[in-house]
N, CA, C and O atoms as CSV, one atom per row, in Angstrom:
chain,resi,resn,atom,element,x,y,z
A,1,MET,N,N,0.851,-1.166,0.000
A,1,MET,CA,C,0.000,0.000,0.000
A,1,MET,C,C,0.899,1.231,0.000
A,1,MET,O,O,1.737,1.387,0.889
A,2,SER,N,N,0.740,2.066,-0.943
A,2,SER,CA,C,1.582,3.256,-1.047
A,2,SER,C,C,0.963,4.388,-0.227
A,2,SER,O,O,-0.178,4.279,0.221
A,3,MET,N,N,1.700,5.451,-0.035
A,3,MET,CA,C,1.253,6.610,0.738
A,3,MET,C,C,0.026,7.258,0.091
A,3,MET,O,O,-0.830,7.804,0.786
A,4,GLN,N,N,-0.052,7.197,-1.202
A,4,GLN,CA,C,-1.180,7.837,-1.896
A,4,GLN,C,C,-2.473,7.045,-1.689
A,4,GLN,O,O,-3.562,7.611,-1.779
A,5,ASP,N,N,-2.363,5.754,-1.416
A,5,ASP,CA,C,-3.546,4.922,-1.231
A,5,ASP,C,C,-4.110,4.986,0.194
A,5,ASP,O,O,-5.248,4.581,0.431
A,6,ARG,N,N,-3.332,5.483,1.119
A,6,ARG,CA,C,-3.779,5.526,2.512
A,6,ARG,C,C,-4.759,6.688,2.720
A,6,ARG,O,O,-4.621,7.737,2.091
A,7,PRO,N,N,-5.747,6.499,3.603
A,7,PRO,CA,C,-6.653,7.606,3.908
A,7,PRO,C,C,-5.921,8.689,4.702
A,7,PRO,O,O,-4.944,8.409,5.396
A,8,ALA,N,N,-6.392,9.893,4.595
A,8,ALA,CA,C,-5.766,11.020,5.296
A,8,ALA,C,C,-5.974,10.865,6.803
A,8,ALA,O,O,-7.051,10.485,7.261
A,9,ARG,N,N,-4.937,11.162,7.550
A,9,ARG,CA,C,-5.023,11.096,9.009
A,9,ARG,C,C,-5.525,12.425,9.541
A,9,ARG,O,O,-5.201,13.477,8.989
A,10,PRO,N,N,-6.306,12.391,10.601
A,10,PRO,CA,C,-6.750,13.662,11.177
A,10,PRO,C,C,-5.563,14.410,11.777
A,10,PRO,O,O,-4.591,13.796,12.217
A,11,GLY,N,N,-5.647,15.713,11.791
A,11,GLY,CA,C,-4.574,16.526,12.346
A,11,GLY,C,C,-4.435,16.319,13.842
A,11,GLY,O,O,-5.394,15.952,14.521
A,12,ARG,N,N,-3.263,16.552,14.337
A,12,ARG,CA,C,-3.027,16.395,15.777
A,12,ARG,C,C,-3.617,17.591,16.518
A,12,ARG,O,O,-3.620,18.718,16.023
A,13,THR,N,N,-4.112,17.308,17.712
A,13,THR,CA,C,-4.679,18.377,18.540
A,13,THR,C,C,-3.877,18.509,19.820
A,13,THR,O,O,-3.243,17.557,20.275
A,14,LYS,N,N,-3.912,19.686,20.387
A,14,LYS,CA,C,-3.235,19.932,21.651
A,14,LYS,C,C,-4.177,19.540,22.790
A,14,LYS,O,O,-5.396,19.592,22.627
A,15,PRO,N,N,-3.628,19.150,23.931
A,15,PRO,CA,C,-4.495,18.851,25.075
A,15,PRO,C,C,-5.241,20.109,25.519
A,15,PRO,O,O,-4.708,21.217,25.466
A,16,VAL,N,N,-6.454,19.917,25.945
A,16,VAL,CA,C,-7.280,21.034,26.407
A,16,VAL,C,C,-7.254,21.029,27.935
A,16,VAL,O,O,-7.552,20.006,28.549
A,17,PRO,N,N,-6.898,22.169,28.563
A,17,PRO,CA,C,-6.861,22.178,30.023
A,17,PRO,C,C,-8.253,22.009,30.611
A,17,PRO,O,O,-9.252,22.354,29.979
A,18,ALA,N,N,-8.310,21.474,31.826
A,18,ALA,CA,C,-9.579,21.276,32.514
A,18,ALA,C,C,-10.215,22.620,32.834
A,18,ALA,O,O,-9.531,23.641,32.899
A,19,ALA,N,N,-11.505,22.613,33.030
A,19,ALA,CA,C,-12.228,23.856,33.304
A,19,ALA,C,C,-11.762,24.499,34.604
A,19,ALA,O,O,-11.805,25.722,34.741
A,20,ASP,N,N,-11.316,23.680,35.564
A,20,ASP,CA,C,-10.882,24.247,36.838
A,20,ASP,C,C,-9.361,24.310,36.963
A,20,ASP,O,O,-8.842,24.403,38.075
A,21,ALA,N,N,-8.651,24.262,35.862
A,21,ALA,CA,C,-7.197,24.373,35.903
A,21,ALA,C,C,-6.844,25.752,36.436
A,21,ALA,O,O,-7.415,26.754,36.005
A,22,GLY,N,N,-5.926,25.804,37.352
A,22,GLY,CA,C,-5.510,27.073,37.934
A,22,GLY,C,C,-6.343,27.476,39.140
A,22,GLY,O,O,-6.100,28.533,39.722
A,23,VAL,N,N,-7.314,26.667,39.529
A,23,VAL,CA,C,-8.109,26.974,40.715
A,23,VAL,C,C,-7.510,26.209,41.877
A,23,VAL,O,O,-7.369,24.988,41.813
A,24,ASP,N,N,-7.157,26.917,42.935
A,24,ASP,CA,C,-6.615,26.276,44.115
A,24,ASP,C,C,-7.741,25.543,44.828
A,24,ASP,O,O,-8.736,26.175,45.183
A,25,PRO,N,N,-7.630,24.226,45.055
A,25,PRO,CA,C,-8.737,23.489,45.677
A,25,PRO,C,C,-9.053,23.974,47.083
A,25,PRO,O,O,-10.173,23.788,47.558
A,26,VAL,N,N,-8.091,24.593,47.759
A,26,VAL,CA,C,-8.351,25.106,49.095
A,26,VAL,C,C,-9.240,26.340,49.021
A,26,VAL,O,O,-10.085,26.546,49.893
A,27,ASP,N,N,-9.059,27.161,47.994
A,27,ASP,CA,C,-9.832,28.387,47.847
A,27,ASP,C,C,-11.039,28.204,46.946
A,27,ASP,O,O,-11.572,29.189,46.433
A,28,PHE,N,N,-11.481,26.985,46.740
A,28,PHE,CA,C,-12.574,26.730,45.822
A,28,PHE,C,C,-13.844,27.418,46.288
A,28,PHE,O,O,-14.242,27.306,47.448
A,29,ARG,N,N,-14.455,28.113,45.384
A,29,ARG,CA,C,-15.766,28.711,45.618
A,29,ARG,C,C,-16.608,28.398,44.394
A,29,ARG,O,O,-16.121,28.513,43.268
A,30,PRO,N,N,-17.860,28.005,44.588
A,30,PRO,CA,C,-18.687,27.711,43.426
A,30,PRO,C,C,-18.820,28.947,42.547
A,30,PRO,O,O,-18.842,30.076,43.037
A,31,SER,N,N,-18.907,28.717,41.253
A,31,SER,CA,C,-18.993,29.839,40.328
A,31,SER,C,C,-20.349,30.526,40.392
A,31,SER,O,O,-20.459,31.702,40.044
A,32,SER,N,N,-21.369,29.822,40.825
A,32,SER,CA,C,-22.676,30.442,40.969
A,32,SER,C,C,-23.072,30.423,42.437
A,32,SER,O,O,-22.711,29.495,43.162
A,33,PRO,N,N,-23.809,31.433,42.886
A,33,PRO,CA,C,-24.205,31.440,44.292
A,33,PRO,C,C,-25.158,30.286,44.584
A,33,PRO,O,O,-25.888,29.846,43.696
A,34,PRO,N,N,-25.157,29.794,45.817
A,34,PRO,CA,C,-26.056,28.685,46.144
A,34,PRO,C,C,-27.507,29.132,46.036
A,34,PRO,O,O,-27.802,30.315,46.209
A,35,PRO,N,N,-28.418,28.203,45.751
A,35,PRO,CA,C,-29.817,28.590,45.643
A,35,PRO,C,C,-30.316,29.118,46.979
A,35,PRO,O,O,-29.922,28.641,48.043
A,36,GLU,N,N,-31.186,30.106,46.901
A,36,GLU,CA,C,-31.700,30.708,48.128
A,36,GLU,C,C,-32.718,29.780,48.762
A,36,GLU,O,O,-33.509,29.129,48.079
A,37,THR,N,N,-32.677,29.736,50.080
A,37,THR,CA,C,-33.641,28.942,50.820
A,37,THR,C,C,-34.668,29.878,51.423
A,37,THR,O,O,-34.344,31.027,51.721
A,38,PRO,N,N,-35.889,29.426,51.609
A,38,PRO,CA,C,-36.886,30.312,52.185
A,38,PRO,C,C,-36.473,30.724,53.596
A,38,PRO,O,O,-35.926,29.923,54.354
A,39,ALA,N,N,-36.737,31.959,53.930
A,39,ALA,CA,C,-36.355,32.487,55.229
A,39,ALA,C,C,-37.217,31.857,56.316
A,39,ALA,O,O,-38.405,31.601,56.122
A,40,ALA,N,N,-36.597,31.617,57.455
A,40,ALA,CA,C,-37.327,31.071,58.590
A,40,ALA,C,C,-38.237,32.151,59.151
A,40,ALA,O,O,-37.917,33.336,59.046
A,41,PRO,N,N,-39.362,31.772,59.742
A,41,PRO,CA,C,-40.241,32.780,60.309
A,41,PRO,C,C,-39.525,33.536,61.416
A,41,PRO,O,O,-38.726,32.959,62.153
A,42,ALA,N,N,-39.810,34.814,61.530
A,42,ALA,CA,C,-39.165,35.650,62.535
A,42,ALA,C,C,-39.577,35.180,63.917
A,42,ALA,O,O,-40.747,34.889,64.166
A,43,SER,N,N,-38.608,35.108,64.805
A,43,SER,CA,C,-38.891,34.731,66.181
A,43,SER,C,C,-38.220,35.736,67.096
A,43,SER,O,O,-37.489,36.613,66.636
A,44,ALA,N,N,-38.462,35.612,68.358
A,44,ALA,CA,C,-37.867,36.536,69.318
A,44,ALA,C,C,-36.357,36.369,69.278
A,44,ALA,O,O,-35.865,35.242,69.222
A,45,PRO,N,N,-35.611,37.473,69.307
A,45,PRO,CA,C,-34.152,37.353,69.272
A,45,PRO,C,C,-33.633,36.696,70.543
A,45,PRO,O,O,-34.199,36.853,71.625
A,46,ALA,N,N,-32.554,35.963,70.383
A,46,ALA,CA,C,-31.945,35.292,71.525
A,46,ALA,C,C,-31.334,36.331,72.441
A,46,ALA,O,O,-30.800,37.334,71.967
A,47,PRO,N,N,-31.404,36.109,73.749
A,47,PRO,CA,C,-30.819,37.084,74.663
A,47,PRO,C,C,-29.309,37.126,74.485
A,47,PRO,O,O,-28.673,36.102,74.235
A,48,ALA,N,N,-28.749,38.306,74.614
A,48,ALA,CA,C,-27.305,38.468,74.469
A,48,ALA,C,C,-26.613,37.826,75.657
A,48,ALA,O,O,-27.072,37.980,76.788
A,49,PRO,N,N,-25.518,37.107,75.427
A,49,PRO,CA,C,-24.830,36.495,76.563
A,49,PRO,C,C,-24.203,37.564,77.444
A,49,PRO,O,O,-23.643,38.543,76.950
A,50,SER,N,N,-24.303,37.368,78.744
A,50,SER,CA,C,-23.707,38.350,79.642
A,50,SER,C,C,-22.218,38.082,79.756
A,50,SER,O,O,-21.736,37.006,79.401
A,51,ALA,N,N,-21.506,39.064,80.250
A,51,ALA,CA,C,-20.056,38.937,80.359
A,51,ALA,C,C,-19.671,37.912,81.420
A,51,ALA,O,O,-18.557,37.388,81.388
A,52,LYS,N,N,-20.569,37.614,82.361
A,52,LYS,CA,C,-20.248,36.695,83.446
A,52,LYS,C,C,-20.437,35.236,83.055
A,52,LYS,O,O,-19.822,34.359,83.661
A,53,THR,N,N,-21.266,34.955,82.066
A,53,THR,CA,C,-21.493,33.573,81.685
A,53,THR,C,C,-20.400,33.106,80.741
A,53,THR,O,O,-20.071,33.800,79.778
A,54,PRO,N,N,-19.828,31.924,81.011
A,54,PRO,CA,C,-18.773,31.431,80.113
A,54,PRO,C,C,-19.379,31.003,78.785
A,54,PRO,O,O,-20.556,30.647,78.731
A,55,PRO,N,N,-18.599,31.031,77.722
A,55,PRO,CA,C,-19.125,30.606,76.423
A,55,PRO,C,C,-19.472,29.120,76.468
A,55,PRO,O,O,-18.831,28.353,77.186
A,56,PRO,N,N,-20.480,28.717,75.707
A,56,PRO,CA,C,-20.835,27.299,75.717
A,56,PRO,C,C,-19.694,26.472,75.136
A,56,PRO,O,O,-19.019,26.882,74.191
A,57,THR,N,N,-19.501,25.316,75.719
A,57,THR,CA,C,-18.444,24.435,75.224
A,57,THR,C,C,-19.092,23.251,74.527
A,57,THR,O,O,-20.130,22.746,74.953
A,58,GLU,N,N,-18.468,22.827,73.467
A,58,GLU,CA,C,-18.964,21.679,72.729
A,58,GLU,C,C,-18.409,20.416,73.364
A,58,GLU,O,O,-17.270,20.409,73.829
A,59,PRO,N,N,-19.192,19.353,73.390
A,59,PRO,CA,C,-18.666,18.112,73.963
A,59,PRO,C,C,-17.521,17.574,73.124
A,59,PRO,O,O,-17.474,17.760,71.908
A,60,ALA,N,N,-16.612,16.913,73.792
A,60,ALA,CA,C,-15.467,16.331,73.088
A,60,ALA,C,C,-15.958,15.220,72.173
A,60,ALA,O,O,-16.907,14.515,72.515
A,61,PRO,N,N,-15.326,15.050,71.013
A,61,PRO,CA,C,-15.746,13.962,70.127
A,61,PRO,C,C,-15.520,12.623,70.815
A,61,PRO,O,O,-14.564,12.448,71.570
A,62,SER,N,N,-16.402,11.701,70.546
A,62,SER,CA,C,-16.298,10.390,71.195
A,62,SER,C,C,-15.397,9.485,70.360
A,62,SER,O,O,-15.861,8.681,69.552
A,63,VAL,N,N,-14.124,9.640,70.579
A,63,VAL,CA,C,-13.148,8.801,69.900
A,63,VAL,C,C,-12.353,8.061,70.961
A,63,VAL,O,O,-12.194,8.545,72.082
A,64,GLY,N,N,-11.864,6.905,70.607
A,64,GLY,CA,C,-11.087,6.103,71.539
A,64,GLY,C,C,-9.737,6.723,71.799
A,64,GLY,O,O,-9.339,7.655,71.100
A,65,PRO,N,N,-9.023,6.225,72.792
A,65,PRO,CA,C,-7.731,6.809,73.142
A,65,PRO,C,C,-6.679,6.642,72.050
A,65,PRO,O,O,-5.702,7.389,72.030
A,66,GLN,N,N,-6.851,5.687,71.146
A,66,GLN,CA,C,-5.872,5.446,70.112
A,66,GLN,C,C,-6.179,6.198,68.822
A,66,GLN,O,O,-5.360,6.198,67.903
A,67,ALA,N,N,-7.353,6.845,68.734
A,67,ALA,CA,C,-7.763,7.490,67.487
A,67,ALA,C,C,-7.027,8.814,67.308
A,67,ALA,O,O,-6.774,9.532,68.275
A,68,THR,N,N,-6.694,9.123,66.073
A,68,THR,CA,C,-6.116,10.417,65.737
A,68,THR,C,C,-6.949,11.045,64.645
A,68,THR,O,O,-7.700,10.360,63.951
A,69,VAL,N,N,-6.815,12.354,64.494
A,69,VAL,CA,C,-7.575,13.104,63.508
A,69,VAL,C,C,-6.597,13.830,62.599
A,69,VAL,O,O,-5.664,14.476,63.076
A,70,GLN,N,N,-6.806,13.730,61.303
A,70,GLN,CA,C,-5.966,14.423,60.322
A,70,GLN,C,C,-6.320,15.901,60.330
A,70,GLN,O,O,-7.478,16.257,60.115
A,71,LEU,N,N,-5.340,16.769,60.575
A,71,LEU,CA,C,-5.601,18.202,60.584
A,71,LEU,C,C,-5.363,18.819,59.216
A,71,LEU,O,O,-6.189,19.599,58.741
A,72,GLY,N,N,-4.267,18.490,58.587
A,72,GLY,CA,C,-3.982,19.021,57.256
A,72,GLY,C,C,-3.878,20.537,57.234
A,72,GLY,O,O,-4.544,21.190,56.431
A,73,VAL,N,N,-3.054,21.105,58.102
A,73,VAL,CA,C,-2.903,22.555,58.152
A,73,VAL,C,C,-1.535,22.959,57.628
A,73,VAL,O,O,-0.571,22.200,57.728
A,74,ASN,N,N,-1.461,24.141,57.079
A,74,ASN,CA,C,-0.192,24.708,56.648
A,74,ASN,C,C,0.218,25.750,57.667
A,74,ASN,O,O,-0.629,26.455,58.216
A,75,VAL,N,N,1.509,25.853,57.924
A,75,VAL,CA,C,2.008,26.826,58.881
A,75,VAL,C,C,2.980,27.770,58.189
A,75,VAL,O,O,3.516,27.468,57.123
A,76,HIS,N,N,3.193,28.909,58.813
A,76,HIS,CA,C,4.118,29.912,58.299
A,76,HIS,C,C,5.533,29.317,58.298
A,76,HIS,O,O,5.861,28.518,59.176
A,77,PRO,N,N,6.365,29.690,57.335
A,77,PRO,CA,C,7.732,29.148,57.291
A,77,PRO,C,C,8.524,29.375,58.580
A,77,PRO,O,O,9.341,28.534,58.953
A,78,ASP,N,N,8.293,30.506,59.269
A,78,ASP,CA,C,8.982,30.751,60.538
A,78,ASP,C,C,8.601,29.701,61.580
A,78,ASP,O,O,9.450,29.236,62.340
A,79,VAL,N,N,7.324,29.333,61.611
A,79,VAL,CA,C,6.854,28.326,62.559
A,79,VAL,C,C,7.447,26.966,62.193
A,79,VAL,O,O,7.876,26.220,63.073
A,80,ALA,N,N,7.473,26.645,60.917
A,80,ALA,CA,C,8.051,25.372,60.484
A,80,ALA,C,C,9.524,25.292,60.860
A,80,ALA,O,O,10.009,24.235,61.267
A,81,GLN,N,N,10.234,26.404,60.724
A,81,GLN,CA,C,11.653,26.437,61.076
A,81,GLN,C,C,11.830,26.254,62.582
A,81,GLN,O,O,12.730,25.538,63.021
A,82,LEU,N,N,10.977,26.895,63.369
A,82,LEU,CA,C,11.055,26.760,64.822
A,82,LEU,C,C,10.760,25.324,65.250
A,82,LEU,O,O,11.441,24.785,66.123
A,83,VAL,N,N,9.751,24.703,64.644
A,83,VAL,CA,C,9.429,23.306,64.965
A,83,VAL,C,C,10.606,22.407,64.604
A,83,VAL,O,O,10.926,21.482,65.351
A,84,ALA,N,N,11.254,22.666,63.469
A,84,ALA,CA,C,12.414,21.864,63.072
A,84,ALA,C,C,13.558,22.023,64.071
A,84,ALA,O,O,14.244,21.050,64.383
A,85,GLN,N,N,13.772,23.251,64.581
A,85,GLN,CA,C,14.822,23.476,65.574
A,85,GLN,C,C,14.506,22.745,66.874
A,85,GLN,O,O,15.391,22.144,67.484
A,86,ILE,N,N,13.232,22.798,67.302
A,86,ILE,CA,C,12.832,22.105,68.524
A,86,ILE,C,C,13.005,20.597,68.351
A,86,ILE,O,O,13.455,19.906,69.265
A,87,LYS,N,N,12.646,20.099,67.179
A,87,LYS,CA,C,12.789,18.666,66.906
A,87,LYS,C,C,14.255,18.253,66.984
A,87,LYS,O,O,14.576,17.211,67.555
A,88,ALA,N,N,15.148,19.066,66.414
A,88,ALA,CA,C,16.571,18.738,66.418
A,88,ALA,C,C,17.145,18.767,67.839
A,88,ALA,O,O,17.995,17.946,68.184
A,89,SER,N,N,16.677,19.715,68.663
A,89,SER,CA,C,17.250,19.831,70.002
A,89,SER,C,C,16.634,18.869,71.010
A,89,SER,O,O,17.313,18.458,71.951
A,90,THR,N,N,15.365,18.499,70.839
A,90,THR,CA,C,14.704,17.639,71.827
A,90,THR,C,C,14.562,16.196,71.375
A,90,THR,O,O,14.459,15.295,72.208
A,91,GLY,N,N,14.555,15.963,70.081
A,91,GLY,CA,C,14.346,14.612,69.575
A,91,GLY,C,C,12.879,14.223,69.496
A,91,GLY,O,O,12.559,13.103,69.097
A,92,LEU,N,N,11.971,15.140,69.874
A,92,LEU,CA,C,10.542,14.865,69.766
A,92,LEU,C,C,10.111,14.920,68.311
A,92,LEU,O,O,10.752,15.571,67.486
A,93,SER,N,N,9.015,14.228,68.001
A,93,SER,CA,C,8.470,14.311,66.647
A,93,SER,C,C,7.739,15.636,66.475
A,93,SER,O,O,7.361,16.275,67.457
A,94,LYS,N,N,7.542,16.043,65.233
A,94,LYS,CA,C,6.813,17.284,64.968
A,94,LYS,C,C,5.409,17.205,65.545
A,94,LYS,O,O,4.896,18.179,66.097
A,95,ARG,N,N,4.799,16.046,65.413
A,95,ARG,CA,C,3.451,15.866,65.955
A,95,ARG,C,C,3.442,16.069,67.465
A,95,ARG,O,O,2.568,16.755,67.995
A,96,ALA,N,N,4.404,15.480,68.156
A,96,ALA,CA,C,4.474,15.617,69.612
A,96,ALA,C,C,4.699,17.071,70.015
A,96,ALA,O,O,4.131,17.536,71.003
A,97,ILE,N,N,5.520,17.787,69.258
A,97,ILE,CA,C,5.782,19.194,69.551
A,97,ILE,C,C,4.506,20.014,69.419
A,97,ILE,O,O,4.192,20.822,70.293
A,98,VAL,N,N,3.774,19.809,68.336
A,98,VAL,CA,C,2.541,20.565,68.114
A,98,VAL,C,C,1.492,20.205,69.161
A,98,VAL,O,O,0.830,21.089,69.705
A,99,GLU,N,N,1.334,18.899,69.449
A,99,GLU,CA,C,0.347,18.490,70.447
A,99,GLU,C,C,0.670,19.075,71.814
A,99,GLU,O,O,-0.226,19.555,72.509
A,100,LYS,N,N,1.940,19.039,72.207
A,100,LYS,CA,C,2.335,19.583,73.507
A,100,LYS,C,C,2.074,21.082,73.565
A,100,LYS,O,O,1.584,21.584,74.576
A,101,ALA,N,N,2.394,21.800,72.497
A,101,ALA,CA,C,2.176,23.248,72.487
A,101,ALA,C,C,0.695,23.584,72.622
A,101,ALA,O,O,0.326,24.499,73.357
A,102,ILE,N,N,-0.144,22.848,71.918
A,102,ILE,CA,C,-1.588,23.109,71.982
A,102,ILE,C,C,-2.123,22.777,73.369
A,102,ILE,O,O,-2.875,23.560,73.949
A,103,LEU,N,N,-1.737,21.611,73.907
A,103,LEU,CA,C,-2.223,21.219,75.230
A,103,LEU,C,C,-1.735,22.177,76.316
A,103,LEU,O,O,-2.505,22.544,77.203
A,104,ASP,N,N,-0.470,22.584,76.256
A,104,ASP,CA,C,0.053,23.514,77.260
A,104,ASP,C,C,-0.635,24.873,77.187
A,104,ASP,O,O,-0.831,25.528,78.211
A,105,THR,N,N,-0.999,25.292,75.988
A,105,THR,CA,C,-1.625,26.600,75.812
A,105,THR,C,C,-3.101,26.599,76.170
A,105,THR,O,O,-3.578,27.541,76.804
A,106,TRP,N,N,-3.831,25.571,75.782
A,106,TRP,CA,C,-5.287,25.622,75.861
A,106,TRP,C,C,-5.924,24.726,76.906
A,106,TRP,O,O,-7.114,24.882,77.180
A,107,ARG,N,N,-5.195,23.800,77.501
A,107,ARG,CA,C,-5.789,22.910,78.499
A,107,ARG,C,C,-6.027,23.693,79.775
A,107,ARG,O,O,-5.142,24.393,80.266
A,108,LYS,N,N,-7.218,23.567,80.299
A,108,LYS,CA,C,-7.572,24.227,81.551
A,108,LYS,C,C,-7.047,23.368,82.707
A,108,LYS,O,O,-7.224,22.149,82.708
A,109,SER,N,N,-6.407,24.001,83.681
A,109,SER,CA,C,-5.860,23.264,84.837
A,109,SER,C,C,-6.921,22.960,85.852
A,109,SER,O,O,-6.633,22.348,86.881
């Protein structure tokens, strides 16, 4: 079969980028506003909390002592550098350093 007898091949095409290419998944916002829901009937406004009452606390999640939760947070480079220095000097893991800092700061005695 010679070249003249072969059918013509379609031209090559370039890949087409996805519609959401360049959108950071962390900053994702829908392109259209969500549909409006009917407004709830007006009721008496809730009383303002007084300065003497402590803020309501949410119950702790019911997880076993061995369970962990993925946080997936990004930290400032200065904080990452400080955690790395603490890890090098103490031998603790990054996770242990962060957990200790949070518990020492926020745990009520």
